[in-house]
Structures are given as structure tokens and as C-alpha cells.
N, CA and C atoms as an extended XYZ file, in Angstrom:
348
Properties=species:S:1:pos:R:3:atomname:S:1:resname:S:1:resid:I:1 pbc="F F F"
N       -13.600       18.659        0.709 N   MET     1
C       -13.850       17.383        0.741 CA  MET     1
C       -12.904       16.512        1.026 C   MET     1
N       -12.944       15.936        1.750 N   ALA     2
C       -12.117       14.887        1.987 CA  ALA     2
C       -12.235       13.441        1.133 C   ALA     2
N       -10.710       12.709        1.047 N   ALA     3
C       -11.009       11.513        0.161 CA  ALA     3
C       -11.510       10.858        0.264 C   ALA     3
N       -12.250        9.644       -0.014 N   THR     4
C       -12.483        8.448        0.420 CA  THR     4
C       -11.618        6.945        0.618 C   THR     4
N       -11.511        6.321        1.297 N   PRO     5
C       -10.393        5.576        1.171 CA  PRO     5
C       -10.277        5.142        0.232 C   PRO     5
N       -11.793        4.889       -0.509 N   TYR     6
C       -11.100        3.735       -2.020 CA  TYR     6
C       -10.004        4.923       -2.442 C   TYR     6
N       -10.765        6.480       -2.742 N   GLU     7
C        -9.669        7.497       -3.559 CA  GLU     7
C        -8.291        6.923       -3.033 C   GLU     7
N        -8.293        6.887       -1.835 N   VAL     8
C        -6.860        7.014       -1.135 CA  VAL     8
C        -6.153        5.470       -1.181 C   VAL     8
N        -6.908        4.718       -1.668 N   VAL     9
C        -6.079        3.277       -1.882 CA  VAL     9
C        -5.878        3.078       -3.578 C   VAL     9
N        -6.552        3.919       -4.683 N   ARG    10
C        -6.771        4.062       -6.070 CA  ARG    10
C        -5.176        5.625       -5.862 C   ARG    10
N        -5.117        6.129       -5.328 N   ILE    11
C        -3.834        7.244       -5.302 CA  ILE    11
C        -2.648        6.477       -5.041 C   ILE    11
N        -2.473        6.236       -3.924 N   ALA    12
C        -1.479        5.473       -3.466 CA  ALA    12
C        -1.184        3.993       -4.668 C   ALA    12
N        -2.184        3.356       -4.976 N   ALA    13
C        -1.866        2.372       -6.099 CA  ALA    13
C        -1.106        2.825       -7.239 C   ALA    13
N        -2.047        4.218       -7.927 N   HIS    14
C        -1.011        4.735       -9.579 CA  HIS    14
C         0.316        5.439       -8.706 C   HIS    14
N         0.214        5.963       -7.283 N   ALA    15
C         1.714        6.344       -7.394 CA  ALA    15
C         3.020        4.943       -7.841 C   ALA    15
N         2.681        3.964       -6.322 N   ALA    16
C         3.011        2.865       -6.816 CA  ALA    16
C         3.645        2.375       -7.911 C   ALA    16
N         2.733        2.628       -9.216 N   ASP    17
C         2.892        2.126      -10.068 CA  ASP    17
C         3.765        3.200      -11.301 C   ASP    17
N         3.443        4.570      -10.454 N   ASP    18
C         4.662        5.509      -11.088 CA  ASP    18
C         5.769        5.172      -11.063 C   ASP    18
N         6.400        4.368      -10.122 N   LYS    19
C         7.529        4.252       -9.381 CA  LYS    19
C         7.816        3.023       -9.693 C   LYS    19
N         7.315        1.812      -10.626 N   LYS    20
C         7.458        0.747      -11.168 CA  LYS    20
C         7.143       -0.661      -10.248 C   LYS    20
N         6.543        0.017       -9.006 N   ALA    21
C         5.933       -1.071       -7.982 CA  ALA    21
C         5.611       -2.223       -9.123 C   ALA    21
N         5.485       -3.587       -8.686 N   THR    22
C         5.205       -4.428       -9.443 CA  THR    22
C         3.726       -5.615       -8.846 C   THR    22
N         2.933       -6.335       -9.287 N   ASP    23
C         2.310       -6.939       -8.538 CA  ASP    23
C         1.335       -6.017       -7.890 C   ASP    23
N         0.810       -4.988       -7.961 N   ILE    24
C        -0.034       -4.221       -7.600 CA  ILE    24
C        -1.343       -4.665       -7.281 C   ILE    24
N        -1.951       -4.944       -5.348 N   VAL    25
C        -3.072       -5.539       -5.547 CA  VAL    25
C        -3.429       -4.412       -4.157 C   VAL    25
N        -4.868       -4.458       -4.196 N   ALA    26
C        -5.619       -3.523       -3.465 CA  ALA    26
C        -6.757       -4.500       -3.300 C   ALA    26
N        -6.667       -4.701       -1.994 N   LEU    27
C        -7.655       -5.492       -1.338 CA  LEU    27
C        -9.002       -5.072       -0.510 C   LEU    27
N       -10.550       -4.928       -0.562 N   ASP    28
C       -11.379       -4.400        0.207 CA  ASP    28
C       -11.399       -5.017        1.346 C   ASP    28
N       -11.065       -5.075        2.754 N   LEU    29
C       -11.436       -5.632        3.434 CA  LEU    29
C       -12.637       -5.061        4.623 C   LEU    29
N       -13.426       -4.229        3.782 N   GLN    30
C       -14.958       -3.507        4.626 CA  GLN    30
C       -15.376       -5.251        4.836 C   GLN    30
N       -15.845       -5.039        6.128 N   GLY    31
C       -16.904       -6.239        6.664 CA  GLY    31
C       -15.929       -7.513        6.650 C   GLY    31
N       -14.443       -7.556        6.657 N   ILE    32
C       -13.984       -8.652        6.842 CA  ILE    32
C       -13.018       -8.569        7.898 C   ILE    32
N       -12.158       -7.148        7.922 N   SER    33
C       -11.569       -6.836        9.025 CA  SER    33
C       -11.888       -5.705       10.136 C   SER    33
N       -11.195       -5.390       11.238 N   ASP    34
C       -11.414       -4.004       12.103 CA  ASP    34
C       -10.062       -3.275       11.912 C   ASP    34
N        -8.885       -3.722       11.163 N   VAL    35
C        -7.654       -3.099       11.018 CA  VAL    35
C        -8.170       -2.019       10.290 C   VAL    35
N        -8.440       -2.411        8.664 N   SER    36
C        -8.712       -1.243        8.029 CA  SER    36
C        -9.724       -1.535        6.979 C   SER    36
N       -10.114       -0.265        5.951 N   ASP    37
C       -11.066       -0.807        5.341 CA  ASP    37
C       -10.070       -1.678        3.660 C   ASP    37
N        -8.814       -1.264        3.688 N   TYR    38
C        -8.120       -1.564        2.234 CA  TYR    38
C        -6.593       -1.711        2.642 C   TYR    38
N        -5.984       -2.781        2.135 N   PHE    39
C        -4.730       -2.900        1.875 CA  PHE    39
C        -4.595       -2.693        0.742 C   PHE    39
N        -3.261       -2.239        0.583 N   LEU    40
C        -2.853       -1.849       -1.020 CA  LEU    40
C        -1.303       -2.611       -0.377 C   LEU    40
N        -1.139       -3.782       -1.705 N   ILE    41
C         0.185       -4.343       -1.534 CA  ILE    41
C         1.032       -4.422       -2.733 C   ILE    41
N         1.932       -4.209       -2.794 N   CYS    42
C         2.908       -3.965       -3.728 CA  CYS    42
C         4.573       -4.725       -3.620 C   CYS    42
N         4.960       -4.884       -4.593 N   THR    43
C         6.713       -5.337       -4.395 CA  THR    43
C         7.360       -4.169       -5.567 C   THR    43
N         8.601       -3.801       -4.746 N   ALA    44
C         9.865       -3.385       -5.361 CA  ALA    44
C        10.942       -4.111       -5.459 C   ALA    44
N        11.688       -4.084       -6.711 N   ALA    45
C        12.951       -4.735       -6.696 CA  ALA    45
C        14.026       -4.793       -5.704 C   ALA    45
N        14.019       -3.502       -5.588 N   ASN    46
C        15.099       -3.518       -4.587 CA  ASN    46
C        15.344       -2.521       -3.537 C   ASN    46
N        15.989       -2.583       -2.644 N   PRO    47
C        15.753       -1.372       -1.353 CA  PRO    47
C        15.743       -0.010       -2.034 C   PRO    47
N        16.611        0.178       -2.684 N   ARG    48
C        16.268        1.768       -3.440 CA  ARG    48
C        15.051        2.080       -3.559 C   ARG    48
N        14.026        0.713       -4.851 N   MET    49
C        13.230        1.287       -5.255 CA  MET    49
C        12.146        1.268       -4.510 C   MET    49
N        12.266        0.401       -3.186 N   LEU    50
C        11.428        0.457       -2.693 CA  LEU    50
C        11.357        1.518       -1.829 C   LEU    50
N        12.733        2.477       -1.219 N   ASP    51
C        12.133        3.500       -0.923 CA  ASP    51
C        11.487        4.711       -1.760 C   ASP    51
N        12.026        4.478       -3.182 N   ALA    52
C        11.337        5.744       -4.004 CA  ALA    52
C         9.718        5.508       -4.273 C   ALA    52
N         9.619        4.194       -4.193 N   VAL    53
C         7.808        3.808       -3.991 CA  VAL    53
C         7.357        4.003       -2.716 C   VAL    53
N         7.541        4.607       -1.699 N   ILE    54
C         7.054        4.440       -0.642 CA  ILE    54
C         6.921        6.109       -0.579 C   ILE    54
N         8.373        6.920       -1.114 N   ASP    55
C         8.402        8.465       -1.186 CA  ASP    55
C         7.184        8.786       -1.776 C   ASP    55
N         6.903        8.024       -2.963 N   GLU    56
C         5.880        8.578       -4.360 CA  GLU    56
C         4.533        8.036       -3.682 C   GLU    56
N         4.486        7.363       -3.196 N   ILE    57
C         2.789        6.945       -2.513 CA  ILE    57
C         2.712        8.321       -1.269 C   ILE    57
N         3.804        8.696       -0.195 N   GLU    58
C         3.481        9.171        0.704 CA  GLU    58
C         3.112       10.672       -0.112 C   GLU    58
N         3.891       11.137       -1.136 N   GLU    59
C         3.879       12.403       -1.646 CA  GLU    59
C         2.509       12.513       -2.257 C   GLU    59
N         2.036       11.474       -3.170 N   LYS    60
C         1.010       11.728       -3.984 CA  LYS    60
C        -0.592       11.678       -3.075 C   LYS    60
N        -0.206       11.181       -1.682 N   VAL    61
C        -1.572       10.577       -1.029 CA  VAL    61
C        -1.723       12.067       -0.604 C   VAL    61
N        -0.422       12.799       -0.416 N   ARG    62
C        -0.479       13.812        0.870 CA  ARG    62
C        -0.670       15.184       -0.014 C   ARG    62
N        -0.524       15.005       -1.469 N   LEU    63
C        -1.039       16.044       -2.535 CA  LEU    63
C        -2.317       16.075       -2.908 C   LEU    63
N        -3.057       14.755       -2.842 N   ASN    64
C        -4.120       14.749       -3.647 CA  ASN    64
C        -5.652       14.446       -2.764 C   ASN    64
N        -4.771       14.051       -1.473 N   ALA    65
C        -5.704       13.503       -0.820 CA  ALA    65
C        -5.518       14.066        1.099 C   ALA    65
N        -4.423       14.924        1.115 N   ASN    66
C        -4.265       15.832        2.258 CA  ASN    66
C        -4.033       14.815        3.183 C   ASN    66
N        -3.193       13.729        2.899 N   LEU    67
C        -3.360       12.697        4.426 CA  LEU    67
C        -1.640       12.603        4.559 C   LEU    67
N        -1.557       12.295        5.732 N   LYS    68
C        -0.203       12.146        5.847 CA  LYS    68
C        -0.277       10.279        6.974 C   LYS    68
N         0.614        9.720        6.599 N   PRO    69
C         0.614        8.315        7.099 CA  PRO    69
C         0.484        8.873        8.891 C   PRO    69
N        -0.698        7.783        9.370 N   LEU    70
C        -0.749        7.757       11.311 CA  LEU    70
C         0.438        7.131       11.527 C   LEU    70
N         1.165        6.606       10.794 N   SER    71
C         2.382        5.295       11.318 CA  SER    71
C         3.179        5.490       10.191 C   SER    71
N         4.504        4.442       10.497 N   HIS    72
C         5.356        4.325        9.202 CA  HIS    72
C         5.997        3.361       10.083 C   HIS    72
N         6.122        2.046        9.299 N   GLU    73
C         6.735        1.219       10.098 CA  GLU    73
C         7.841        0.452        8.961 C   GLU    73
N         9.043        0.493        9.313 N   GLY    74
C        10.394       -0.056        8.093 CA  GLY    74
C        10.682        1.158        7.582 C   GLY    74
N        11.977        1.018        7.144 N   ARG    75
C        12.101        1.856        6.378 CA  ARG    75
C        14.355        1.503        6.397 C   ARG    75
N        14.520        2.251        5.754 N   ALA    76
C        16.498        2.229        5.953 CA  ALA    76
C        16.903        0.866        6.049 C   ALA    76
N        16.849       -0.099        4.263 N   GLY    77
C        17.011       -1.085        5.064 CA  GLY    77
C        16.143       -2.234        5.009 C   GLY    77
N        15.058       -1.974        5.192 N   ALA    78
C        13.810       -2.764        5.675 CA  ALA    78
C        13.317       -3.472        3.974 C   ALA    78
N        12.829       -4.623        4.388 N   SER    79
C        12.457       -5.605        3.213 CA  SER    79
C        10.723       -5.488        3.409 C   SER    79
N        10.065       -4.702        4.371 N   TRP    80
C         8.675       -4.690        4.454 CA  TRP    80
C         8.589       -3.441        5.009 C   TRP    80
N         7.979       -2.232        4.055 N   VAL    81
C         7.514       -1.060        4.771 CA  VAL    81
C         5.860       -0.708        4.720 C   VAL    81
N         5.201       -0.572        5.915 N   LEU    82
C         4.089       -0.391        6.335 CA  LEU    82
C         3.609        1.307        6.448 C   LEU    82
N         2.771        1.549        5.277 N   LEU    83
C         2.161        2.801        5.971 CA  LEU    83
C         0.990        2.898        6.374 C   LEU    83
N         0.081        3.593        7.108 N   ASP    84
C        -0.888        3.454        7.844 CA  ASP    84
C        -1.506        4.562        7.750 C   ASP    84
N        -2.601        4.778        6.984 N   TYR    85
C        -3.581        5.863        6.431 CA  TYR    85
C        -4.675        5.696        7.210 C   TYR    85
N        -5.080        4.883        8.522 N   GLY    86
C        -6.214        4.705        9.084 CA  GLY    86
C        -6.978        3.428        8.469 C   GLY    86
N        -7.827        3.858        7.560 N   PRO    87
C        -9.025        3.234        6.919 CA  PRO    87
C        -8.309        2.297        5.915 C   PRO    87
N        -6.946        2.971        5.312 N   VAL    88
C        -6.023        2.509        4.125 CA  VAL    88
C        -4.578        2.151        4.569 C   VAL    88
N        -4.123        0.608        4.576 N   VAL    89
C        -2.904        0.546        5.216 CA  VAL    89
C        -2.099       -0.057        3.778 C   VAL    89
N        -0.634        0.634        3.601 N   VAL    90
C        -0.147        0.262        2.480 CA  VAL    90
C         1.145       -0.784        3.050 C   VAL    90
N         1.622       -1.946        2.422 N   HIS    91
C         2.591       -2.651        2.451 CA  HIS    91
C         3.419       -2.519        1.313 C   HIS    91
N         4.781       -2.387        0.674 N   ALA    92
C         5.311       -2.500       -0.211 CA  ALA    92
C         6.329       -3.339        0.793 C   ALA    92
N         6.919       -4.521       -0.071 N   PHE    93
C         8.134       -5.651       -0.249 CA  PHE    93
C         9.225       -5.606       -0.799 C   PHE    93
N        10.139       -6.304       -0.623 N   LEU    94
C        10.596       -6.488       -1.394 CA  LEU    94
C        10.528       -8.018       -2.237 C   LEU    94
N        10.751       -8.605       -3.093 N   PRO    95
C        10.149       -9.944       -3.219 CA  PRO    95
C         9.920      -11.062       -2.351 C   PRO    95
N        11.425      -11.536       -1.879 N   GLU    96
C        11.397      -12.468       -1.059 CA  GLU    96
C        10.465      -12.070        0.231 C   GLU    96
N        10.247      -11.356        0.742 N   THR    97
C         9.641      -10.814        1.513 CA  THR    97
C         8.228      -10.873        1.454 C   THR    97
N         7.849      -10.785        0.427 N   ARG    98
C         6.281      -10.633       -0.281 CA  ARG    98
C         5.980      -12.004       -0.476 C   ARG    98
N         6.974      -12.801       -0.995 N   ASP    99
C         6.948      -14.081       -1.085 CA  ASP    99
C         6.440      -14.838        0.391 C   ASP    99
N         7.195      -14.613        1.012 N   TYR   100
C         7.703      -15.132        2.574 CA  TYR   100
C         5.853      -14.924        3.340 C   TYR   100
N         5.615      -13.660        3.467 N   TYR   101
C         4.508      -13.503        4.421 CA  TYR   101
C         2.722      -13.694        3.159 C   TYR   101
N         2.917      -13.148        2.221 N   ARG   102
C         1.944      -13.845        1.187 CA  ARG   102
C         0.617      -13.198        1.949 C   ARG   102
N         0.531      -12.177        2.261 N   LEU   103
C        -0.670      -11.734        2.492 CA  LEU   103
C        -1.835      -11.651        1.786 C   LEU   103
N        -1.808      -11.982        0.355 N   GLU   104
C        -3.042      -11.687        0.110 CA  GLU   104
C        -3.655      -13.081        0.065 C   GLU   104
N        -3.076      -14.641        0.409 N   ARG   105
C        -3.362      -15.803        0.932 CA  ARG   105
C        -4.232      -15.612        2.181 C   ARG   105
N        -3.132      -14.683        2.924 N   LEU   106
C        -3.938      -14.680        4.405 CA  LEU   106
C        -5.368      -13.829        4.342 C   LEU   106
N        -5.950      -13.049        3.617 N   TRP   107
C        -6.507      -12.133        3.165 CA  TRP   107
C        -7.600      -12.556        2.064 C   TRP   107
N        -7.302      -13.885        1.865 N   GLY   108
C        -7.971      -14.760        0.880 CA  GLY   108
C        -9.496      -14.402        0.132 C   GLY   108
N       -10.218      -13.952        1.355 N   ASP   109
C       -11.317      -13.944        1.129 CA  ASP   109
C       -11.976      -12.476        1.134 C   ASP   109
N       -10.722      -11.662        1.026 N   ALA   110
C       -11.006       -9.829        0.529 CA  ALA   110
C       -11.023       -9.991       -0.822 C   ALA   110
N       -12.492       -9.418       -1.805 N   PRO   111
C       -12.200       -9.317       -3.003 CA  PRO   111
C       -10.983       -7.995       -3.015 C   PRO   111
N       -10.860       -8.140       -4.666 N   GLN   112
C        -9.703       -7.278       -5.217 CA  GLN   112
C       -10.369       -5.856       -5.811 C   GLN   112
N        -9.522       -4.857       -5.808 N   VAL   113
C       -10.274       -3.673       -6.073 CA  VAL   113
C        -9.726       -3.243       -7.204 C   VAL   113
N       -10.490       -2.913       -8.536 N   ASP   114
C        -9.637       -2.241       -9.332 CA  ASP   114
C        -9.416       -1.091       -9.294 C   ASP   114
N        -8.019       -1.133       -9.216 N   TRP   115
C        -7.512        0.494       -8.991 CA  TRP   115
C        -7.446        1.102      -10.229 C   TRP   115
N        -7.121        0.460      -11.050 N   GLN   116
C        -6.795        1.463      -12.409 CA  GLN   116
C        -7.865        2.395      -13.258 C   GLN   116
């Protein structure tokens, strides 16, 4: 049985948390956006940690939900990495980039998901 988008966002959030990502926020975009059902947004302290967070998310989602990203944007020195799983989009930022884009404010109407 395939994992639901809600299960995928929770798996990804726990994986990010396991690698010490901070300010982990999951937003429920159902009925608000045609882009995806959920956004997961998190922050990594530095580029090396950002790579580790993304690697952990990809591995845990692959192992626990049998999914690979449809697309993968950013890496190698990037300050923002995006993993697109279709109904779930993961955004991992360095602190200054997250502060600049403020996705939580942009999607302020979206309720937060309790991923814990």
C-alpha cells in the first residue's frame, strides 16, 4: 500500500529532525494550491548540514514510502534545495535564504501540520 502524502510529509519531517534541521514546518496546502498538497520547510545551519538533511530525507522517504523525488533542484553549494515528490514538496534552506523567501508568510493561509 502506498504512503499517503500526509505520511510522506511526516517521514520527511522526522528525517530532517534526525539530521538536526531546525524550524521544521509542514504546511497543508490542500484546497489552497494546485502545486502540491503539502510543503515541508526546514533550515540547516550550513551547506554541509543541508546536504546531510537532504540525503536523509531522500533515504527515509525511499525506504519508508518507496518514493524517489520527481525532481531535485539545487545542491552543491546551493542555499535552497527542493525535492518534489508530487503531492509533497520539501524546501530545505540555509538560514539567510529562508529569511529572505519566507515561504511560511507567502503561504500564511495554510494550516500547519503536526508532524510529530
